MIMILUM-67183 format. One line per field, with one value per residue: residue number from 0; residue in three letters; z, x, y of N, C-alpha, C in turn. Coordinates in steps of 0.001 Angstrom, whole numbers, padded with zeros to 6 digits. Layout:
MIMILUM-67183
k <- NUM / ... $
r <- ALA / ... $
n.pz <- Z / ... $
n.px <- X / ... $
n.py <- Y / ... $
ca.pz <- Z / ... $
ca.px <- X / ... $
ca.py <- Y / ... $
c.pz <- Z / ... $
c.px <- X / ... $
c.py <- Y / ... $
//
This chain:
MIMILUM-67183
k <- 0 / 1 / 2 / 3 / 4 / 5 / 6 / 7 / 8 / 9 / 10 / 11 / 12 / 13 / 14 / 15 / 16 / 17 / 18 / 19 / 20 / 21 / 22 / 23 / 24 / 25 / 26 / 27 / 28 / 29 / 30 / 31 / 32 / 33 / 34 / 35 / 36 / 37 / 38 / 39 / 40 / 41 / 42 / 43 / 44 / 45 / 46 / 47 / 48 / 49 / 50 / 51 / 52 / 53 / 54 / 55 / 56 / 57 / 58 / 59 / 60 / 61 / 62 / 63 / 64 / 65 / 66 / 67 / 68 / 69 / 70 / 71 / 72 / 73 / 74 / 75 / 76 / 77 / 78 / 79 / 80 / 81 / 82 / 83 / 84 / 85 / 86 / 87 / 88 / 89 / 90 / 91 / 92 / 93 / 94 / 95 / 96 / 97 / 98 / 99 / 100 / 101 / 102 / 103 / 104 / 105 / 106 / 107 / 108 / 109 / 110 / 111 / 112 / 113 / 114 / 115 / 116 / 117 / 118 / 119 / 120 / 121 / 122 / 123 / 124 / 125 / 126 / 127 / 128 / 129 / 130 / 131 / 132 / 133 / 134 / 135 / 136 / 137 / 138 / 139 / 140 / 141 / 142 / 143 / 144 / 145 / 146 / 147 / 148 / 149 / 150 / 151 / 152 / 153 / 154 / 155 / 156 / 157 / 158 / 159 / 160 / 161 / 162 / 163 / 164 / 165 / 166 / 167 / 168 / 169 / 170 / 171 / 172 / 173 / 174 / 175 / 176 / 177 / 178 / 179 / 180 / 181 / 182 / 183 / 184 / 185 / 186 / 187 / 188 / 189 / 190 / 191 / 192 / 193 / 194 / 195 / 196 / 197 / 198 / 199 / 200 / 201 / 202 / 203 / 204 / 205 / 206 / 207 / 208 / 209 / 210 $
r <- UNK / UNK / UNK / UNK / UNK / UNK / UNK / UNK / UNK / UNK / UNK / UNK / UNK / UNK / UNK / UNK / UNK / UNK / UNK / UNK / UNK / UNK / UNK / UNK / UNK / UNK / UNK / UNK / UNK / UNK / UNK / UNK / UNK / UNK / UNK / UNK / UNK / UNK / UNK / UNK / UNK / UNK / UNK / UNK / UNK / UNK / UNK / UNK / UNK / UNK / UNK / UNK / UNK / UNK / UNK / UNK / UNK / UNK / UNK / UNK / UNK / UNK / UNK / UNK / UNK / UNK / UNK / UNK / UNK / UNK / UNK / UNK / UNK / UNK / UNK / UNK / UNK / UNK / UNK / UNK / UNK / UNK / UNK / UNK / UNK / UNK / UNK / UNK / UNK / UNK / UNK / UNK / UNK / UNK / UNK / UNK / UNK / UNK / UNK / UNK / UNK / UNK / UNK / UNK / UNK / UNK / UNK / UNK / UNK / UNK / UNK / UNK / UNK / UNK / UNK / UNK / UNK / UNK / UNK / UNK / UNK / UNK / UNK / UNK / UNK / UNK / UNK / UNK / UNK / UNK / UNK / UNK / UNK / UNK / UNK / UNK / UNK / UNK / UNK / UNK / UNK / UNK / UNK / UNK / UNK / UNK / UNK / UNK / UNK / UNK / UNK / UNK / UNK / UNK / UNK / UNK / UNK / UNK / UNK / UNK / UNK / UNK / UNK / UNK / UNK / UNK / UNK / UNK / UNK / UNK / UNK / UNK / UNK / UNK / UNK / UNK / UNK / UNK / UNK / UNK / UNK / UNK / UNK / UNK / UNK / UNK / UNK / UNK / UNK / UNK / UNK / UNK / UNK / UNK / UNK / UNK / UNK / UNK / UNK / UNK / UNK / UNK / UNK / UNK / UNK / UNK / UNK / UNK / UNK / UNK / UNK $
n.pz <- 004306 / 006162 / 006856 / 008157 / 010390 / 011694 / 012393 / 014202 / 016214 / 017097 / 018169 / 020243 / 021812 / 022601 / 024061 / 026070 / 027082 / 026977 / 027634 / 030211 / 031715 / 030272 / 029415 / 029046 / 026906 / 025413 / 024574 / 022958 / 020921 / 019926 / 018996 / 016926 / 015257 / 014494 / 013089 / 010923 / 009759 / 008999 / 007119 / 005144 / 004359 / 003297 / 001180 / -000328 / -001152 / -002734 / -004752 / -005872 / -006962 / -008873 / -010609 / -011522 / -012866 / -014900 / -016283 / -017162 / -018872 / -020825 / -021907 / -023021 / -024919 / -026565 / -027709 / -029165 / -031005 / -032390 / -033754 / -035361 / -036989 / -038370 / -039863 / -041435 / -042906 / -044378 / -045941 / -047392 / -048827 / -050354 / -049903 / -049313 / -046383 / -043315 / -042627 / -040890 / -038554 / -037591 / -037169 / -035156 / -033116 / -032710 / -031902 / -029500 / -028034 / -027907 / -026292 / -023935 / -023468 / -022501 / -019781 / -019069 / -020227 / -019626 / -020797 / -021193 / -019227 / -020135 / -019626 / -020797 / -020687 / -022595 / -024044 / -021773 / -021644 / -022293 / -021428 / -018477 / -019058 / -021498 / -021589 / -022240 / -023901 / -026009 / -024893 / -026144 / -026736 / -027138 / -029259 / -031431 / -031996 / -032585 / -034866 / -036517 / -036672 / -038150 / -040592 / -041395 / -041746 / -043985 / -047456 / -049219 / -047801 / -048263 / -049449 / -047483 / -045864 / -044989 / -043300 / -041317 / -040300 / -039243 / -037256 / -035586 / -034619 / -033223 / -031252 / -029916 / -029039 / -027209 / -025175 / -024534 / -023461 / -021098 / -019690 / -019515 / -020337 / -020343 / -017841 / -016297 / -017023 / -015893 / -013189 / -012962 / -013502 / -011344 / -009080 / -009672 / -011074 / -013669 / -016945 / -019347 / -021801 / -024261 / -024557 / -026950 / -030043 / -033197 / -035417 / -034593 / -033992 / -036502 / -037934 / -036604 / -037593 / -040658 / -042416 / -041463 / -041915 / -044732 / -045311 / -044212 / -045723 / -048346 / -048151 / -047721 / -049830 / -049545 / -048250 / -045294 / -043650 / -040550 / -040441 $
n.px <- 050440 / 049627 / 047064 / 047726 / 049163 / 047143 / 045466 / 047091 / 047466 / 044839 / 044402 / 046266 / 045220 / 042714 / 043547 / 045192 / 043914 / 041096 / 040867 / 041150 / 039252 / 038684 / 038193 / 040384 / 039563 / 038174 / 040212 / 041626 / 039754 / 039617 / 042199 / 042182 / 040362 / 041789 / 043874 / 042453 / 041603 / 044042 / 044809 / 042905 / 043558 / 046117 / 045457 / 043903 / 045785 / 047397 / 045591 / 045146 / 047660 / 047759 / 045700 / 046751 / 049063 / 047864 / 046453 / 048592 / 049943 / 047996 / 047745 / 050269 / 050219 / 048176 / 049367 / 051455 / 050088 / 048488 / 050429 / 051595 / 049424 / 048932 / 051297 / 051124 / 048782 / 049530 / 051515 / 050047 / 048325 / 050123 / 051150 / 053173 / 055124 / 056638 / 058958 / 061113 / 060356 / 058292 / 059704 / 061418 / 059584 / 058541 / 060839 / 061294 / 059054 / 059619 / 061875 / 060705 / 059100 / 060856 / 060821 / 058516 / 058777 / 061427 / 064693 / 065477 / 067585 / 070465 / 071799 / 074162 / 075386 / 074995 / 075357 / 076396 / 078268 / 077005 / 075075 / 072975 / 070109 / 070087 / 071136 / 071239 / 068483 / 065988 / 062636 / 059767 / 057441 / 058407 / 060044 / 058349 / 057822 / 060328 / 060920 / 058937 / 059831 / 062194 / 061126 / 059609 / 061649 / 062845 / 063444 / 061601 / 059249 / 056498 / 055846 / 055496 / 053270 / 051367 / 052885 / 053435 / 050873 / 050362 / 052355 / 051525 / 049137 / 050060 / 051465 / 049381 / 047921 / 049678 / 049693 / 047016 / 046900 / 048291 / 046792 / 044298 / 041400 / 038846 / 038630 / 038891 / 036575 / 034630 / 035152 / 034541 / 031797 / 030971 / 031458 / 030247 / 027931 / 027834 / 027822 / 030198 / 030370 / 028194 / 027888 / 027401 / 028329 / 029769 / 028753 / 026269 / 024985 / 024757 / 023238 / 020864 / 019392 / 018280 / 018075 / 020000 / 022244 / 022225 / 022527 / 025058 / 026619 / 026221 / 027225 / 029896 / 030635 / 030795 / 033173 / 035228 / 033360 / 032139 / 032711 $
n.py <- 092875 / 094839 / 093969 / 091634 / 092604 / 094013 / 091918 / 090492 / 092422 / 092723 / 090212 / 090176 / 092219 / 091192 / 089001 / 090097 / 092404 / 092052 / 089462 / 088586 / 087352 / 085171 / 081740 / 078880 / 077307 / 079168 / 080850 / 079089 / 078667 / 081248 / 081523 / 079647 / 080865 / 083166 / 082001 / 081007 / 083386 / 084524 / 082623 / 083041 / 085631 / 085190 / 083463 / 085197 / 087131 / 085534 / 084879 / 087415 / 087930 / 085913 / 086711 / 089115 / 088244 / 086737 / 088723 / 090333 / 088556 / 088085 / 090639 / 090996 / 088911 / 089876 / 092189 / 091005 / 089304 / 091156 / 092600 / 090565 / 089863 / 092266 / 092519 / 090197 / 090652 / 092888 / 091749 / 089835 / 091489 / 092714 / 095297 / 098177 / 098543 / 099641 / 097609 / 097427 / 098796 / 097128 / 094779 / 095614 / 096131 / 093559 / 092209 / 093511 / 092668 / 089979 / 090005 / 090944 / 088772 / 086901 / 087053 / 085825 / 083351 / 081921 / 080875 / 077390 / 075630 / 073732 / 070479 / 070016 / 072358 / 074271 / 077423 / 078644 / 080611 / 082870 / 085910 / 085855 / 085640 / 084451 / 081953 / 078436 / 076719 / 078170 / 078617 / 076882 / 078436 / 081041 / 080498 / 080206 / 082853 / 083906 / 082452 / 083471 / 086103 / 085748 / 084900 / 087148 / 088952 / 087970 / 088482 / 087460 / 087220 / 087381 / 085029 / 083242 / 083470 / 081643 / 080079 / 081957 / 082328 / 079797 / 079647 / 081709 / 080672 / 078476 / 079783 / 081196 / 078983 / 077913 / 079861 / 079694 / 077123 / 077534 / 079504 / 078344 / 078863 / 077618 / 076374 / 078646 / 080063 / 078435 / 078809 / 081517 / 081430 / 079882 / 081492 / 083920 / 083525 / 084199 / 083305 / 082818 / 081573 / 080107 / 077447 / 076175 / 074834 / 076004 / 074633 / 073470 / 075838 / 077151 / 075269 / 075370 / 077398 / 077725 / 079944 / 081680 / 080132 / 080043 / 082766 / 083264 / 081487 / 082437 / 085040 / 084646 / 083201 / 080466 / 080103 / 079765 / 078578 / 077228 / 074479 $
ca.pz <- 005582 / 007079 / 007366 / 009085 / 011624 / 012366 / 012991 / 015348 / 017268 / 017656 / 018964 / 021470 / 022637 / 023189 / 025036 / 027176 / 027679 / 027169 / 027854 / 031592 / 032261 / 029296 / 029724 / 028121 / 025697 / 024631 / 023949 / 021883 / 019837 / 019354 / 018234 / 015696 / 014401 / 013948 / 012079 / 009752 / 009144 / 008346 / 005946 / 004128 / 003862 / 002452 / -000027 / -001097 / -001781 / -003780 / -005848 / -006509 / -007756 / -010013 / -011526 / -012121 / -013829 / -016017 / -017022 / -017816 / -019962 / -021878 / -022543 / -023851 / -026044 / -027453 / -028459 / -030108 / -032065 / -033185 / -034649 / -036338 / -037942 / -039224 / -040814 / -042378 / -043796 / -045304 / -046883 / -048255 / -049712 / -051121 / -049726 / -048700 / -044973 / -042710 / -042031 / -039801 / -037344 / -037110 / -036656 / -033880 / -032130 / -032413 / -031129 / -028144 / -027384 / -027633 / -025115 / -022787 / -023260 / -021770 / -018354 / -018908 / -020695 / -019602 / -021467 / -020454 / -019073 / -020679 / -018836 / -021519 / -020449 / -023809 / -023869 / -020441 / -021776 / -022600 / -020271 / -017745 / -019685 / -022815 / -021459 / -022491 / -025124 / -025959 / -024628 / -027409 / -026973 / -027718 / -030536 / -032469 / -032332 / -033227 / -036205 / -037249 / -036910 / -039237 / -041836 / -041760 / -042179 / -045294 / -048579 / -049852 / -046705 / -048760 / -049873 / -046298 / -044989 / -044362 / -042198 / -040254 / -039698 / -038451 / -036070 / -034703 / -033962 / -032244 / -030147 / -029172 / -028385 / -026055 / -024131 / -024196 / -022582 / -019804 / -019000 / -019344 / -020296 / -019997 / -016387 / -015761 / -017223 / -014899 / -011899 / -013027 / -013378 / -009999 / -008049 / -010059 / -011808 / -015014 / -017885 / -020425 / -023069 / -024395 / -024575 / -028239 / -031037 / -034396 / -036315 / -034078 / -034080 / -037897 / -038347 / -035894 / -038334 / -042087 / -043035 / -041039 / -042630 / -046121 / -045313 / -043954 / -046848 / -049511 / -047938 / -047747 / -051023 / -049123 / -047557 / -043860 / -042871 / -039304 / -040460 $
ca.px <- 051155 / 048835 / 045994 / 048339 / 049467 / 045873 / 045001 / 047947 / 047163 / 043522 / 044579 / 046970 / 044310 / 041702 / 044175 / 045800 / 042999 / 039741 / 040885 / 041486 / 038234 / 038399 / 038628 / 041388 / 038866 / 037838 / 041448 / 041931 / 038816 / 040024 / 043420 / 041789 / 039728 / 042842 / 044593 / 041584 / 041641 / 045344 / 044805 / 042084 / 044354 / 047176 / 044815 / 043473 / 046972 / 047819 / 044637 / 045408 / 048875 / 047395 / 044907 / 047682 / 049891 / 046996 / 046193 / 049840 / 050236 / 047016 / 048083 / 051453 / 049747 / 047408 / 050314 / 052175 / 049190 / 048102 / 051554 / 051733 / 048313 / 049161 / 052358 / 050641 / 047804 / 050296 / 052193 / 049033 / 047804 / 051270 / 051288 / 054439 / 055059 / 057959 / 059273 / 062076 / 059610 / 057589 / 060713 / 061896 / 058520 / 058473 / 062037 / 061054 / 058089 / 060322 / 062710 / 059793 / 058613 / 061855 / 060472 / 057430 / 059249 / 062895 / 065381 / 065583 / 069002 / 070863 / 072790 / 075435 / 075975 / 074875 / 075158 / 076795 / 079122 / 076143 / 074439 / 072062 / 068799 / 070230 / 071785 / 070359 / 067684 / 064786 / 061371 / 059047 / 056512 / 059175 / 060619 / 057362 / 057955 / 061633 / 060759 / 058141 / 060736 / 063099 / 060353 / 059276 / 062888 / 063186 / 063032 / 060464 / 058328 / 055125 / 055643 / 055406 / 052186 / 050739 / 053772 / 053222 / 049567 / 050540 / 053151 / 050689 / 048173 / 050816 / 051751 / 048134 / 047568 / 050565 / 049166 / 045727 / 047178 / 048749 / 045734 / 043147 / 040178 / 037646 / 038630 / 038665 / 035168 / 033852 / 035339 / 033766 / 030385 / 030751 / 031475 / 029499 / 026725 / 027940 / 028326 / 030883 / 030148 / 026825 / 027902 / 026930 / 029389 / 029393 / 027964 / 024901 / 024428 / 024380 / 022195 / 019615 / 018688 / 018601 / 018243 / 021303 / 023240 / 022239 / 023094 / 026498 / 027231 / 026188 / 028066 / 031310 / 030809 / 031144 / 034467 / 035314 / 032275 / 032710 / 032825 $
ca.py <- 092968 / 095654 / 093106 / 090697 / 093338 / 094302 / 090679 / 090199 / 093401 / 092395 / 089002 / 090555 / 093017 / 090318 / 088119 / 090842 / 093363 / 091527 / 088028 / 088269 / 086467 / 084133 / 080403 / 078344 / 076843 / 080362 / 081303 / 078151 / 078969 / 082522 / 081268 / 078950 / 081868 / 084019 / 081205 / 080965 / 084719 / 084669 / 081748 / 083712 / 086761 / 084627 / 082961 / 086364 / 087714 / 084595 / 085021 / 088709 / 087769 / 085077 / 087537 / 090076 / 087517 / 086382 / 089957 / 090738 / 087631 / 088319 / 091913 / 090727 / 088100 / 090758 / 093011 / 090146 / 088843 / 092325 / 092894 / 089480 / 089944 / 093439 / 092186 / 089188 / 091288 / 093732 / 090862 / 089228 / 092539 / 093213 / 096748 / 098548 / 098934 / 099781 / 096318 / 097621 / 099153 / 095942 / 093846 / 096160 / 095911 / 092126 / 091882 / 094032 / 091784 / 088720 / 090250 / 090990 / 087412 / 086103 / 087075 / 084856 / 082050 / 081924 / 079773 / 076130 / 075315 / 072441 / 069750 / 070088 / 073673 / 075076 / 078856 / 079095 / 081789 / 084011 / 086557 / 084974 / 085428 / 083832 / 080643 / 077296 / 076718 / 078970 / 077925 / 076715 / 079546 / 082142 / 080060 / 080512 / 084273 / 084086 / 081892 / 084468 / 087229 / 085374 / 084867 / 088531 / 089592 / 087410 / 089320 / 086795 / 086908 / 087243 / 083639 / 082391 / 083943 / 080469 / 079708 / 082940 / 082031 / 078570 / 079976 / 082529 / 079781 / 077687 / 080702 / 081396 / 077720 / 077762 / 080746 / 079097 / 075979 / 078051 / 080255 / 077446 / 079671 / 076839 / 076244 / 079990 / 080385 / 077680 / 079483 / 082759 / 081065 / 079350 / 082537 / 085115 / 083104 / 084754 / 082305 / 083520 / 080893 / 079608 / 075994 / 075668 / 074967 / 076749 / 073784 / 073418 / 077190 / 077397 / 074327 / 075680 / 078454 / 077579 / 081262 / 082189 / 079329 / 080497 / 084117 / 083142 / 080798 / 083323 / 086228 / 084254 / 082362 / 079104 / 080040 / 080015 / 077999 / 076668 / 073024 $
c.pz <- 006593 / 007681 / 008407 / 010416 / 012416 / 013076 / 014249 / 016508 / 017932 / 018569 / 020307 / 022398 / 023352 / 024285 / 026284 / 027890 / 027997 / 027532 / 029272 / 032179 / 031305 / 029751 / 028686 / 026820 / 024789 / 023882 / 022775 / 020672 / 019127 / 018495 / 016912 / 014708 / 013724 / 012870 / 010791 / 009002 / 008381 / 007083 / 004804 / 003506 / 002906 / 001127 / -000936 / -001837 / -002935 / -004995 / -006610 / -007415 / -009013 / -011058 / -012245 / -013179 / -015074 / -016906 / -017793 / -019029 / -021132 / -022621 / -023483 / -025091 / -027055 / -028309 / -029530 / -031290 / -032961 / -034194 / -035741 / -037407 / -038893 / -040295 / -041875 / -043373 / -044818 / -046368 / -047875 / -049265 / -050608 / -051097 / -049031 / -047237 / -044419 / -041940 / -040833 / -038487 / -036743 / -036529 / -035299 / -032780 / -031720 / -031580 / -029682 / -027366 / -027055 / -026390 / -023846 / -022439 / -022516 / -020270 / -018052 / -019222 / -020771 / -020325 / -020569 / -020419 / -019547 / -019795 / -019492 / -021325 / -021655 / -023471 / -022533 / -020482 / -022034 / -021321 / -019725 / -018490 / -020988 / -022760 / -021682 / -023789 / -024937 / -025699 / -025906 / -027727 / -027623 / -029076 / -031688 / -032940 / -033029 / -034663 / -037082 / -037608 / -038108 / -040580 / -042309 / -042310 / -043568 / -046419 / -049297 / -048824 / -047187 / -049219 / -048690 / -045323 / -044302 / -043167 / -041016 / -039535 / -038780 / -037161 / -035076 / -033934 / -032926 / -031013 / -029279 / -028417 / -027152 / -024886 / -023630 / -023199 / -021174 / -019023 / -018776 / -019250 / -019952 / -018481 / -015735 / -015885 / -016211 / -013520 / -011844 / -012829 / -011960 / -008980 / -008406 / -010736 / -013214 / -015945 / -019104 / -021779 / -023070 / -024425 / -025852 / -029270 / -032314 / -035351 / -035879 / -034205 / -035499 / -038319 / -037676 / -036638 / -039806 / -042785 / -042690 / -041781 / -044071 / -046227 / -045155 / -045154 / -048073 / -049357 / -047997 / -048961 / -050667 / -048381 / -046062 / -043089 / -041673 / -039279 / -041836 $
c.px <- 050339 / 047702 / 046527 / 048618 / 048202 / 045345 / 045780 / 047634 / 045823 / 043617 / 045242 / 046045 / 043306 / 042285 / 044626 / 044813 / 041635 / 039722 / 041200 / 040517 / 037884 / 038936 / 039653 / 040737 / 038511 / 039062 / 041836 / 041039 / 039206 / 041274 / 043120 / 041158 / 040777 / 043626 / 043773 / 041605 / 042943 / 045422 / 044019 / 042857 / 045434 / 046610 / 044398 / 044641 / 047451 / 046906 / 044881 / 046633 / 048576 / 046629 / 045807 / 048547 / 049090 / 046751 / 047430 / 050128 / 049269 / 047303 / 049275 / 051051 / 049005 / 048333 / 051030 / 051280 / 048759 / 049191 / 051687 / 050639 / 048497 / 050203 / 051841 / 049651 / 048499 / 050978 / 051201 / 048491 / 048882 / 051365 / 052610 / 054215 / 056476 / 058305 / 060213 / 061362 / 058910 / 058563 / 061236 / 060860 / 058444 / 059671 / 061896 / 060107 / 058713 / 061195 / 061866 / 059319 / 059590 / 061555 / 059293 / 057913 / 060780 / 063475 / 065458 / 067049 / 069300 / 071920 / 074167 / 076127 / 075897 / 074582 / 075611 / 077671 / 078313 / 075638 / 073314 / 070766 / 068874 / 070916 / 070768 / 069585 / 066402 / 063556 / 060531 / 058123 / 057223 / 059750 / 059655 / 057515 / 059276 / 061588 / 059990 / 059000 / 061634 / 062377 / 060061 / 060502 / 063315 / 062657 / 061812 / 059401 / 056900 / 054820 / 055402 / 054325 / 051460 / 051569 / 053565 / 051903 / 049674 / 051298 / 052347 / 049700 / 048856 / 051123 / 050507 / 047736 / 048431 / 050079 / 047825 / 045910 / 047562 / 047598 / 044465 / 041816 / 038916 / 037516 / 038330 / 037191 / 034274 / 033960 / 034536 / 032283 / 030051 / 030610 / 030663 / 028172 / 026700 / 028571 / 028907 / 030718 / 028762 / 026766 / 027358 / 028035 / 028849 / 028524 / 026499 / 024224 / 023937 / 023198 / 020846 / 018780 / 019084 / 018846 / 019601 / 022413 / 023364 / 022885 / 024612 / 027214 / 027315 / 027166 / 029548 / 031640 / 031298 / 032456 / 034290 / 034093 / 032872 / 032771 / 033273 $
c.py <- 093756 / 094830 / 092136 / 091370 / 093642 / 093069 / 090334 / 091131 / 093107 / 091184 / 089334 / 091332 / 092118 / 089441 / 088878 / 091754 / 092740 / 090069 / 087620 / 087259 / 085320 / 082784 / 079943 / 077914 / 078014 / 080874 / 080396 / 078418 / 080257 / 082351 / 080594 / 079921 / 082745 / 083290 / 081154 / 082294 / 084922 / 083812 / 082387 / 084868 / 086273 / 084143 / 084105 / 087002 / 086844 / 084724 / 086312 / 088620 / 086959 / 085882 / 088538 / 089418 / 087159 / 087597 / 090409 / 089867 / 087833 / 089617 / 091747 / 089934 / 088974 / 091617 / 092203 / 089778 / 090006 / 092666 / 091837 / 089542 / 091119 / 093141 / 091220 / 089778 / 092185 / 092879 / 090252 / 090243 / 093138 / 094743 / 097033 / 098944 / 098952 / 098517 / 096466 / 097936 / 097936 / 094918 / 094309 / 095941 / 094448 / 091689 / 092338 / 093125 / 090430 / 088875 / 090302 / 089584 / 086525 / 086066 / 086156 / 083444 / 082045 / 080718 / 078544 / 075727 / 073889 / 071784 / 069803 / 071434 / 074590 / 076539 / 079411 / 080340 / 083057 / 084687 / 085674 / 084648 / 084649 / 082464 / 079522 / 077453 / 077516 / 078109 / 077952 / 077886 / 080722 / 081768 / 080325 / 081962 / 084560 / 083575 / 082879 / 085677 / 086940 / 085357 / 086290 / 089255 / 089133 / 088303 / 088744 / 086407 / 086699 / 085824 / 082699 / 082856 / 082788 / 079992 / 080657 / 082695 / 080823 / 078858 / 080810 / 081649 / 078887 / 078528 / 080913 / 080129 / 077477 / 078620 / 080212 / 077957 / 076449 / 078688 / 079434 / 078213 / 078890 / 076682 / 077589 / 080375 / 079670 / 078319 / 080773 / 082464 / 080603 / 080469 / 083775 / 084807 / 083699 / 083719 / 083017 / 082842 / 080268 / 078090 / 075396 / 075873 / 075608 / 075936 / 073754 / 074780 / 077480 / 076523 / 074627 / 076716 / 078383 / 078916 / 081862 / 081451 / 079804 / 081876 / 084067 / 082525 / 081704 / 084494 / 085902 / 083402 / 080962 / 078990 / 080281 / 079542 / 077262 / 075153 / 072588 $
//
């Protein structure tokens, strides 16, 4: 708003104080310039909001995934952990997620008797987390670690689809000349160096190879 006011004041000054001797064509050119400046300011504010939203969503995703991985690792290792604390944290993150992924209202009026944020059907991205919550709460949760892994990947893929990192990387490269990815896949990378391939294969006993 301050940039907008400054622009308006400058325009008024030029027209009223310095524009006494200006031709009509000059005033028209000046007006076009001011419109361009205002458009740039508006575009800049829109970009800042987009960057903020992206950062907020990535931070939320990081918290969710960190928690899901910790729980899954504890279950796989069969170590005792405070399940109640993790469930409370996940429930909190799900509630926060309602502001990113609000319920989808139903034409049938499903859930209309509920509070505003809970009417309709849950958005799929949040459903992955609710499903994970239900599994973790299960007394036999250690039997469903593969399910938890699958749900986590579906959740990450949903956020990936929204943030479009490939498109974002191209924009970063376009405006900063900084390339965030090397443009080489894991198969080509391994095959380019036989020693590296052998080292990787031996150290993992053939597991988790990228192909």
